[in-house]
Each structure stands twice: as C-alpha cells, then as structure tokens.
C-alpha positions in Angstrom: 0.0 0.0 0.0 1.3 3.4 -1.0 0.2 6.3 1.3 1.0 10.0 0.6 0.8 12.2 3.6 0.2 15.9 2.9 0.8 18.5 5.7 1.7 22.2 5.8 5.0 21.7 7.5 6.7 19.7 10.2 7.1 22.6 12.6 6.4 22.0 16.3 2.7 21.4 16.8 0.1 18.9 17.9 -1.0 17.5 14.5 2.6 17.4 13.3 3.7 15.4 16.4 0.7 13.1 16.0 1.5 12.4 12.3 5.1 11.6 13.1 4.1 9.2 15.8 1.9 7.5 13.2 4.7 7.4 10.6 7.0 5.8 13.2 4.3 3.1 13.8 3.8 2.5 10.1 7.5 2.3 9.3 8.0 -0.2 12.1 4.9 -2.4 11.9 3.9 -2.4 8.2 5.5 -2.7 4.8 3.6 0.3 3.4 5.4 2.7 1.1 5.2 6.2 2.6 5.8 9.6 1.1 5.4 13.0 2.9 4.6 16.2 1.0 4.9 19.6 2.7 4.0 23.0 1.6 6.8 24.6 3.6 10.2 23.0 4.2 10.3 23.2 8.0 11.3 20.1 9.9 11.6 20.6 13.7 11.3 16.9 14.7 14.6 15.0 14.7 12.6 11.8 14.8 11.3 12.4 11.3 14.8 12.5 9.9 15.7 9.3 11.7 12.7 7.6 10.1 14.3 8.3 6.6 10.9 8.6 5.0 11.2 10.6 1.7 9.5 14.0 1.6 8.9 16.5 -1.1 8.4 20.3 -1.0 5.3 21.2 -2.9 6.9 24.5 -4.0 10.3 26.1 -3.5 8.9 29.2 -2.0 5.4 29.0 -0.5 3.1 31.9 -1.1 -0.3 32.1 0.5 -3.1 31.9 -2.1 -0.8 30.3 -4.7 -3.3 28.8 -7.2 -0.7 26.5 -8.7 -0.5 24.3 -5.6 -3.4 22.1 -6.7 -1.7 21.3 -10.0 1.7 20.8 -8.4 0.2 18.3 -6.0 -1.7 16.6 -8.8 1.6 16.2 -10.6 3.3 14.5 -7.6 0.3 12.1 -7.3 0.6 11.2 -11.0 4.2 10.3 -10.5 3.9 8.5 -7.1 0.5 6.9 -7.7 -0.5 6.6 -4.1 -3.4 4.3 -3.0 -4.4 6.8 -0.4 -4.0 10.6 0.1 -3.9 11.4 3.8 -4.1 15.1 4.5 -3.4 17.0 7.8 -4.8 20.5 7.9 -7.6 22.4 6.2 -5.5 23.9 3.4 -3.8 20.6 2.6 -7.2 18.9 2.3 -8.4 21.7 0.0 -5.3 21.5 -2.2 -5.7 17.8 -2.6 -9.2 17.9 -4.0 -8.1 18.1 -7.6 -5.9 15.0 -7.4 -8.7 13.2 -5.5 -11.2 13.9 -8.3 -8.9 13.5 -11.4 -7.1 10.4 -10.2 -9.9 8.9 -8.1 -7.6 8.4 -5.1 -9.3 8.0 -1.8 -8.8 11.0 0.5 -8.5 10.6 4.2 -8.9 14.0 5.9 -7.4 14.6 9.4 -8.0 18.4 9.6 -10.1 18.3 12.8 -7.7 18.6 15.7 -9.5 21.1 17.9 -13.1 21.8 19.1 -13.8 25.5 19.0 -16.9 26.6 20.9 -18.4 28.3 17.8 -17.7 28.2 14.1 -19.4 31.0 12.1 -21.8 29.3 9.7 -21.4 32.1 7.1 -17.7 32.4 6.9 -15.0 31.5 4.3 -13.4 29.1 6.7 -16.6 27.2 7.2 -17.3 27.1 3.5 -13.8 25.6 3.0 -14.6 23.0 5.7 -17.8 22.0 3.9 -16.0 21.7 0.6 -13.2 19.6 2.2 -15.7 17.3 3.9 -17.6 16.8 0.6 -14.5 15.6 -1.2 -13.2 13.4 1.7 -13.6 9.7 1.7 -13.1 9.5 5.4 -12.9 12.3 8.0 -10.9 11.6 11.1 -10.9 13.7 14.3 -9.0 13.3 17.5 -12.1 14.0 19.7 -15.9 13.6 19.5 -16.2 17.2 20.5 -14.2 18.1 17.4 -16.6 16.2 15.1 -19.5 18.0 16.8 -18.0 21.4 16.6 -17.2 21.1 12.9 -20.6 19.4 12.2 -18.8 16.8 10.2 -21.0 14.4 8.3 -21.5 11.4 10.6 -21.6 8.7 7.9 -18.0 9.1 7.0 -16.5 10.5 10.2 -14.6 8.7 12.9 -12.6 9.5 16.0 -9.0 8.2 16.6 -7.6 9.5 19.8 -4.0 10.7 19.9 -1.4 8.2 21.0 2.1 8.4 22.4 5.1 6.1 22.4 5.4 5.1 26.1 9.2 4.6 25.7 9.5 8.4 25.7 8.7 8.4 29.4 11.3 5.8 30.5 14.9 6.3 31.6 14.5 10.1 31.9 17.2 12.5 33.0 17.5 12.9 36.8 15.2 15.5 38.2 17.9 17.3 40.2 19.8 17.9 36.9 16.7 19.1 35.2 15.8 21.5 38.0 19.3 22.9 38.0 19.1 23.4 34.2 15.8 25.2 34.3 16.3 27.0 37.6 13.7 25.4 39.8 14.6 26.1 43.4 11.3 25.4 45.2 9.9 22.2 46.7 6.9 22.1 44.3 6.4 23.0 40.7 3.5 23.3 38.3 3.8 23.2 34.5 1.9 24.4 31.5 3.2 23.1 28.1 1.6 25.1 25.3 2.4 27.6 22.6 2.2 31.2 23.5 -0.8 31.9 21.2 -4.3 33.3 21.7 -5.9 29.9 22.2 -3.8 29.3 25.3 -4.5 31.5 28.3 -1.1 32.3 29.8 -2.5 35.4 31.5 -4.7 33.3 33.6 -1.7 31.1 34.4 0.2 34.2 35.7 -2.9 35.4 37.6 -3.0 32.1 39.4 0.7 32.0 40.0 0.5 35.4 41.7 -2.3 34.3 44.0 -0.7 31.0 44.9 2.4 32.8 45.9 0.5 35.0 48.3 -0.4 31.8 50.1 3.0 30.0 49.9 6.5 30.6 48.5 7.5 27.0 47.8 5.9 26.7 44.3 7.4 27.4 40.9 5.3 28.0 37.8 6.9 26.7 34.6 5.7 27.8 31.2 7.2 25.7 28.4 6.8 26.8 24.8 7.1 29.8 22.6 4.9 31.7 20.1 3.9 35.2 19.1 2.7 36.1 22.6 5.9 35.1 24.4 7.5 38.5 24.7 4.3 40.2 26.0 3.9 37.5 28.7 7.6 37.8 29.6 7.2 41.5 29.9 4.2 41.2 32.2 6.1 38.8 34.5 9.0 41.3 34.6 6.8 44.3 35.2 4.8 42.7 38.0 7.9 41.2 39.6 6.2 37.8 40.3 8.8 35.4 41.7 9.2 31.7 40.8 7.8 32.0 37.3 10.0 30.4 34.7 9.5 30.8 31.0 11.6 28.2 29.3 10.9 29.0 25.6 11.1 26.1 23.3 13.0 23.2 24.8 13.9 19.7 23.7 13.5 18.0 27.1 9.8 18.4 27.8 9.2 14.9 29.2 12.0 15.1 31.8 10.7 18.6 32.8 7.1 17.4 33.2 8.4 14.4 35.2 10.0 16.9 37.7 6.8 18.8 38.3 3.9 18.0 40.6 0.9 19.2 38.6 0.2 19.8 34.9 -2.2 22.5 33.8 -3.7 23.6 30.5 -5.9 26.7 30.1 -7.3 26.8 26.6 -10.5 28.8 26.3 -11.0 28.2 22.5 -11.3 24.4 22.8 -8.8 21.5 22.4 -9.3 18.3 20.6 -7.3 15.9 22.7 -4.2 17.7 23.9 -0.8 16.0 23.6 0.3 18.0 26.7 -2.4 16.5 28.8 -1.5 13.0 27.5 2.1 13.7 28.5 1.1 14.9 32.0 -0.9 11.8 32.6 1.7 9.4 31.1 4.1 10.8 33.7 1.6 10.4 36.5 0.7 14.0 37.1 -2.8 15.2 38.1 -4.2 17.6 35.5 -6.1 20.9 35.9 -7.6 22.0 32.5 -10.3 24.0 30.9 -13.6 22.2 30.6 -14.1 22.8 26.9 -13.8 20.8 23.7 -12.4 17.3 23.9 -10.6 17.7 27.2 -13.5 16.2 29.1 -13.0 13.0 27.1 -9.7 12.5 28.9 -9.8 14.5 32.1 -12.4 13.4 34.7 -12.8 15.6 37.8 -11.8 13.9 41.0 -10.6 10.9 39.1 -7.4 12.0 37.3 -7.6 15.8 37.7 -9.9 18.7 37.7 -11.9 20.5 35.0 -12.4 24.2 35.4 -15.1 26.3 33.6 -16.0 29.7 35.1 -13.9 29.4 38.2 -12.1 32.6 39.2 -8.3 32.7 39.4 -8.5 32.6 43.2 -10.7 29.5 43.1 -8.3 27.7 40.8 -5.4 28.9 43.0 -7.1 27.3 46.1 -7.6 24.1 44.1 -3.9 24.0 43.4 -3.0 24.7 47.0 -5.3 21.9 48.2 -3.6 19.5 45.8 -0.2 20.5 46.9 -1.2 19.9 50.5 -2.4 16.4 49.8 0.4 14.1 48.6 -1.9 11.0 48.7 -4.5 12.7 46.4 -1.9 13.9 43.9 -0.6 10.3 43.7 -4.1 8.8 43.3 -5.1 11.2 40.5 -1.7 10.8 38.8 -1.9 7.0 38.9 -5.4 7.0 37.4 -4.2 9.3 34.6 -1.2 7.0 33.9 -3.4 4.0 33.8 -5.8 5.6 31.3 -2.9 6.5 28.9 -1.4 3.0 29.1 -4.7 1.5 28.2 -6.2 3.9 25.7 -3.7 6.5 24.4 -0.7 4.6 23.2 1.0 5.1 19.8 0.5 1.4 19.1 -3.3 1.6 19.6 -3.5 4.8 17.5 -1.4 3.2 14.7 -3.5 0.1 14.5 -6.7 2.2 14.2 -5.2 4.2 11.4 -4.0 1.1 9.7 -7.5 -0.4 9.9 -9.0 2.7 8.3 -6.5 2.5 5.4 -7.3 -1.2 4.8 -11.1 -0.5 5.0 -10.8 2.4 2.5 -8.8 0.2 0.1 -11.2 -2.7 0.4 -14.1 -0.5 -0.6 
C-alpha cells in the first residue's frame, strides 16, 4: 500500500507530532510505502529525519493563495501513484481535492484537531470546511467534541484518539539535573506546556501564580513553549515582579521537565481536541487541571485523574492547586489514574492500529 501524507510543514505542533508518531508506527509495523509532501520546508522533529521517509516540498517558496499548488500536488500524485492521500490540515485537504477527483484516489482528511466553541456558519473558513468534507472519503478527528464542533458528516466520520510512544517516558534524566538546568529552586512546581498563542491563556496562568504565591512561597510555575505572545507575557512577568515563574521558551527536554513537576495545567478557552500536553502529563503520573471545553472532558475526569475548570475565578483555581499540593496522597491517586488511562487507551500502538484499519477499509471498498 502506498500512502501519501500531505501537511503544511513539520514545525512544532500537535497535529505534526501526531502524524510523526503514526509514521513511526507504520514504518516499524507495516510494509507500506510512505511519502510526505509539505507546503513549507520546515522540519523541527529529529525523529522524522531518523525515520528516513522521503519527503517533497510542494513548492520552492510557499506563497499564501498560490493557485498553482493544486496542479503541483496533482503532478506529484501522478508520479507517485498513491493508493491513499492522507491530509493533515484544512489547506492541505483543500489543495488535494483536484488530485482526488482527477485520479480517483481515496482521500482521508485529518484536519479536525480542535473543538472551537463556535464556528461561524457564514464564513469562508466554514465554506472551505464544507468543501473539504464533501470531497473526503473519510474524516478523522481526535475527539468527538471536534466532530460535533465542525458538524462533520457522521456517515464518513470517525474518532481516533492521539497516541504516544510510552518509551519516551522511561529512563529520563535525573530531576535534580533538570531542576538545575531550568532554575527550579522550590519544593513544588507546576507546569503548562503550550504555545504562546491566543488559544492558550497564559495570562490566567500568571494570575493564578501570583495568587498561589501570596499563600505560599514554595511553588514554581513553569511555562514551556514559545509563540507570538511570548514576549508580551515575559514583559508582564518582569513588570509585575512575580517570583518563581520560569519561561523556558522552546525546549527539547519536555518529558523530563514534566516528570520533575507535581501538577500539569492547560488553560485553553478556545477548545482543544485531545491535547498532547495532557496526555504527556498523565503518562508521567501528574494530576491535571484543565479548561472544561472541547475534547478535554473526554480524557480529564474531575476527582478521578484531575480537575476540569469552567468559570472558576483565578482565586478558586489557586485554592484548588494549593489543596492538591497539600495532599500528597490525592496527587498520587489522581496521577496514577491518569497514567493507567494513557497506558490503556492512548498509546501510539493503539493509534497506529486504528489508522491502519482505516486505510485497509478504504482500500477494500
């Protein structure tokens, strides 16, 4: 079976990481022929290079709105002759439509990776979604909330949850070394792994940090990631002089850093699908506090493996954090339940098998 994967780029991001985990599974467990096509030549995952999967740049210099992309992609498909086109992202799905129609190649669409609370019905983005869905053989989302939010046609839609390679969480660097590297000097630490973009609420994160530190001075707040809001958040931390807030920027040792923290949080008011960060927190046995929106409730269960927050004030969330820090037994209980869930339902092997079954089903039909 020949599968052509089409994605915007291989920059750091949730869908990119998910696709690479899938590529690793397919390269290891199947004899499929794999090709990756990217619109922009940006590879930020060393694992992809190790897999030695061939990839092609769709164009030497990507220009938004380039009308030739459809024809360039068609040409690649004519040469490679894939059995399946698997797209990752709205624009990739749209560009692939011509090849799908002309060459009659089945199109698997994995553009649904979040679950926004509202999508404007009369918008260009929603129009493109409807067009993409119409010319997709199968639509795959990583949450049921995502399918509902995008109003994807139920007859050809399916959910495959994100999966992680559990080996990533074994034999990690010693915590004392990590704490020294990052500058953690307190007994406890809390981490949020997320891009500094509008869909992640780092201002709430800082509000909570300030309030917790009025109650105790033994907690560090770690923000791991970068993005267009990084400098403004950094400036706020500097201006307000809040101690024990550490902005790491982009780092390559996320798993060891999470392992050294006590609680994982994710404040995302615009709706996640299934967050890779939350999966990583749980895989490392950390209780989770996260926004109750989108697909997060499909993995975080209050009082079982963490807490979901909706309209709680920063002070209420701060008190929730303090209560957890005061209760070692509860933190362990919630963390163990999260780890058990990941080991049972969110592994890369389980995800890979489900994708493999979809491919075979599409070909058989």
